[in-house]
N, C-alpha and C positions, 0 to 999 in steps of 0.2 A: 163053742164060740169061735169066731174067726180069729186066726193068729197069723203071724208073719209068714208061716209056711204057705198060707193061702195066696198071698201076693207073689211069692216065689214060684208057685205053680202057674200063676197067671203069666208071669214073665216068661217062663219056659214055653207056655202055649204061644205067646206072641213071637218068641224067637223062632219056633218051629213054623208058625204061620208066615213069618216074615222072610222066608227063603226067596232068593232072587233079588240081587242088589244089596243084600244085607252084608255088613262087615262086622257082625256081632262078635264081641269079645267078652270074656268073663268079667264080672264086676271086680274091681280092685286091681286091674292091670295098671302098671306104672307108665308114666310118660317116658317115651323112649328117646327123646331128644331135648336139646336146649339146656342140659345140665340142671334141670329143676330137681328139687327134692321130690321124693315119690309122690305122685298124684294119683287120685282114685279114678282116673280116666286116661285114655290113650290119645296122644297127638298124631299117631301114625295116620298118614293119608290126608291130613288136613292141610290146606293152604292158608288157614286162618292166621292172622298176625297176632300171635299169643303175647307179643310184647305190649299190646294195647289192651287194657282191661280196666273196668271200673270197680270190680270186686275181686277179691283174692281167688286165684285159680284153685286153691285148696277147698273152696266151697262147692266145687262141682264133683259129682260122683256118677259113675256109670250106672244106668238103670237095668242093664242086662243086654237088650238088643243094641246093635251098633247103629251107625248112621243110616237112617231111613230103614232100619230093621222093622220099625213100625212105619209102613209106607204111607206117605201122603197121597191124597187123590189129586191128580193133576188134570184129569180130563173128566170132570163130573158130568153125569147125565141126570136128567130130571124127568119125573113122571107126574101125571095128573093126580089130583086128590083121590079120585076113584080107584086108580091103580094102586096108589100108596096104601089105601085102606085095606088092601089084601095082605099087607105084611107089617103094617104099623097098627098096634092096638090104640084105641081111643085115648087111653090114659098114659100112654108112653110119652116121655119128654122129647120135645124137639126144640132146637134153637131156631127162633123165628127172626127173620130180617126183612125189612121193607125199605126199598130205595126207589125214589121217583115213581111211586105207585105200583111197583112190582114187588111181590113177596115170595120168599122161599123158606122152606122148612128143612132143617138138617137134623134127621133123627139121631138121637144119642146112640141107638143101636148100631149105627154105622160109624159115627164119630169115635166111639170107644175103641174101634179096631184100627183107626187111621190117624186120629188126633188133629190132622190138618187137611183142609180142603182148599186148594188154590182155585179160585173161581173168579168170574166177572159177572156183575149184576148191574143192569142199567148203565153199562159202559164203564163202570168203576171196578178196577181189579181189587179183589178182596181176598183175605185169608180167614177162613172160618176155623177156629181152633177149640180143642177140648182137651183138658188134662184130667184123666180119670182119677189120678191120685189126689188132686186138689178139688175135683169136681167143678172145675172152673171153665166156663165157656165165654170166649171173647172173639169178636170179629174186628179185623184190622184192615185199613186201606193199605194195599201192598206198595204204594208209591212213597218214596222218600228220596231226598237229595237228587231229584231229577231222574230217578231210576224206578223201574217197576221190578220188584223183587218176586222171587218164587221161593217158597219156604219148604223145609223138610224138618225131620226130627233128628237131633244130634245123637240120640240114644243116652244122653246125659240128663241129670236132674240137678237142681239147686233148691234146697229147702223143699224137696219132694215135688217141685214144680217142673213141668216140661221146659226144656231149653231147645229152642228152634234154631235153625241156621238158614241163611239165604244162599242160593246157588250163584248169585252174581259176585258177592264179595266174601262169602264164607264167614261173615260175621255171625256170632251167636247172639240170640235174642231170648230174653226172659218172657215167657208167655203171659204171666200174670200182670206184668207191668208194661209190656210192649217196648222194653228198653234194650238197645244194643249193649251188651255187657262185655263182649270179647271181640276184638278184631277191628277192621277198618272203620266201621260205623258205630263204634263204642260211644255211648252218650246220646245217640240219636233215639228218638221215640217214634213209634208208629202211631198213627191216628186211630183211635178206637171209635168204632161205629156203634150206635145204639142198637141193641138187640135184646131179646128177652126169651126166657125159657117158658114154653107153654105146653099144655097137653096137646096131642094131635087133634083131639076133638075141638078144642078152643081155636087152634089155628084154622081148621076147616071152617068153623063158624065165622071167623073174622075175615078170612081171605078166601072166598069161594073160587077165585081164579088163581089161587096160589099154586106153586110148584113144590115138589118134594124130591130131595136127593134120592136117586135110584140105587138099588143094590147092585146094579150093573157097573161095578167099579173097576173091573179089570183084574180083581183079586178074588181068590176063593177064601171066604171067611164065613164063620158061623154067625151071620147077622141075626140079631134077636137074642143071642146068648150074651152073658156077662162073664168075661174071663176073670173078673175081680170079685167073684161071688163072696158075699159076706163082708166086704170091705167097709160098707156103710154102717160101722159101729161107732157111735158118737164118742165113747170114752176111751177108745184105744189109741195108742201112739201111732201116728202115720208112718208109712213105709219110707225108709231112708231119709227121715227128717233128722238133721244133725241137732243134737240137744233136745231138751224136754220141750214139749209144746206149751204154749201160753195157756194156763189153766184158768183164766178168767171165765172161759166157757169150755165145755167139753171140746176136745180138739177137732172132732169131726161133726160138730153141730152144724146143721145147714144155716147159713146166714145170707142176708142180702147186704152187699157192700156197695157203698157210694164212694168213689175214688176220684179225687181231683189233685193231680200233682202228688205232693207228699201228705195230703190230708185225706182221711178216710173216716166214714161213719158206718157202723155195722148194726144191722137190725136182726137179732136172732129169730129163727123160726119159732122157738119156744115162746117168745113174747107175742109173735103174730098169731100163734094158735089160740092165745087168750083174747087178743084184740086184733082182728084182721085188718084194721086201718090204723096206721100210726103216722102222725104228722111230725115233722121236724124241720128245722132250718139248717141247710147245708151250704156253707160258703156263700151266704146271702140269698139263696134261693129257697122259697117255701115249697117243701117236698111232701108228698104223701106216698106212703108205701102201702100197697094193697096185697093181701094174701088170699089165696084160694086153694082149697083142697082139690084132689082129683088128678094129681100128677104123680106117677110112680118114680121111685128111685131107680137110677140106671146102675147102681152099684150094690144092690141088696141080694136078690135071688139070682140063681144061675140063669134064669130066664127073665128078661126085663119085664115082660108082660105080667109076670107073676109076683113082681116085687111089691113091697108095701107102699102105701100112699104117703108121700112126704109133703105134697103140695108144692106150690110155687109162689113167688112174690115178684113184684115189679114196682119201680119207683117212677113217679111223675112229678112234673111241675104242676102245682094245683091252681095256677092262675089261668083263667079263660077270659079273654076280652078285657084284660086289666083288672079283673076281680078275682080275689082269692075264694076258692070254694072249700067248704068243709064237708068231707064225705064220711059216711057211716055205713056199716054193713047192713045189707038189706035182704040177706038170706040167699041161698042157692048160688053162692059165688057172685052175687051182684052187690052194687053199692049205690047209695043215693046221696046227692048233695043237699044240704039243708037250705041253701039259698034259692034254688029253683025247683027242687023236687025231681030233677032229672035222674035217670038210672044209668049206671056206668058198668062196664065189664072189666075184666082183668087186663085187657089191652088198652085201657084208658079211653074207650070210645063210649059216647053217650048213646044208649040203645032205645031210650024213650024219654019223653018229657020235652020241655021248652028248648033244651040244648041238644036235641036229637041230631046225631051226625057229627057233632063237634068232638074234638079229640084233645086229650091232655098231652102235653109234650113229654115224650119218653126221655128220662134221664139216663145218662151212662151209668150202668150198674151191672153187677154180676151176682149170680147165685152160686155159692161155693161153700167149702168147708172153712170153719173159723180159723184153724191153724194156719192156713195159707195166707190169709190177710194179715194175721199177726206176725208171721215170719218176715214179711216184706214191709209192713207198715205197723211197727210195734206200738205206735202212739194212737192207733185207731180208736175212735170213740165208740163205745157200745151204747146203743139206744135201747133202753128196756121198757 
C-alpha cells in the first residue's frame, strides 16, 4: 500500500528534475528574517510583503522544491489532435477549456510536472493550474487590479494545496480558492474560468478543431509517468495536511465541488457511480451533475495510461430556453432529457433530438479530492 515515503520519493524526483532556476531547500527550514518565530518555510530571496497576509504564516509549509523548482510553462506550444493522439491515451484525463469558440486541452500527464501554464487563449491571458496533491484543476484569468500577472510555484503548500506566486508583485496565491493570501494583493481574488476534466477521447469528439498542449515545453520530463504513483488511495491521510482530514468522506475520495464565495456543495463520485445524474439547487441555480466512466486517474499507477478508471463529472445549469430539463442516464455515457427526448453528452451538448446542437451552460466546478474542499470550506454541503 502507498505510504508517505511514496510522496517523499516523488518530491525528490521533482527536485532533481527541477534543476535550473530552482532554489530548493529542505522542508522545515526556518524563516531567516523579520524576527518571526520559526516557520516551516524560508523567506530568503522573496520581495513579498510578509507583513500583509490574510492567514497565519504558520499555516504554510515547504513542499520540498523551492521557488519554481516545479517550473511553470511560460511559452506553451500546441499540437493538433492527430499529433497529440501519438502520446495521449484516449482515456487519459485532460483539462478542457473553451473561449470564444476556441478549445484547448491540457493533458494531466504534462500538468503533473509543471502545475502552472501561463497561456493566452482568444486574447485572454490565463493561468491553467493543477495541484497533484489535491487533484485540483482550475483555470484563472491572469488579469487583476489593472495588471496582467504571470504565475509560478512558491514551493510551499497550505493544507496540502499549491501556493502560487506572481512575478509582478510576488504576492502568494492559494490555488484552490484563487485568493491572494500573502503580500501586496492580499484579499484579491482571481476570476475562475469554467473548465472541465474530460477523457482525451471525449475532447476529440467534442472539439475536432481543438488544440492540445505539446510535450515540447523546454524541459526534459518523463511525460506520461506519474511521480506520485499510488497517491490516489481514498482512505489515506494526505501529504503535509496539518491536522486530521475531515472524515465525513474518505479524505481522497474524488468529488465534484461547486464553489461560490464561501459556499460550496460537494457531490461524491461514490454517489455518482450509483446514479450518474444528480440534480440539486445551488445558490438559486438549478444544477445537474453528470458522471461518465472512461477517464483514468492521473495519480494511481506509475504510468498514467495504465491507471484505473475513476470517471469524471461535470456540472451544468439545466435550463434551456427558460425551461428546466430533467435528465436521466441513457447508457454508454449518454443522457436523455424527459421533456424533449434529446440526447446529451458529458460536455452538456445535445447530440440528437429536437434540441440538437444546443448546449447546457457549464457551471464553475472542479473535480478534486474531498479533503481539499473541506480544508478551505469546512461548511461544504455534501450531496448524496
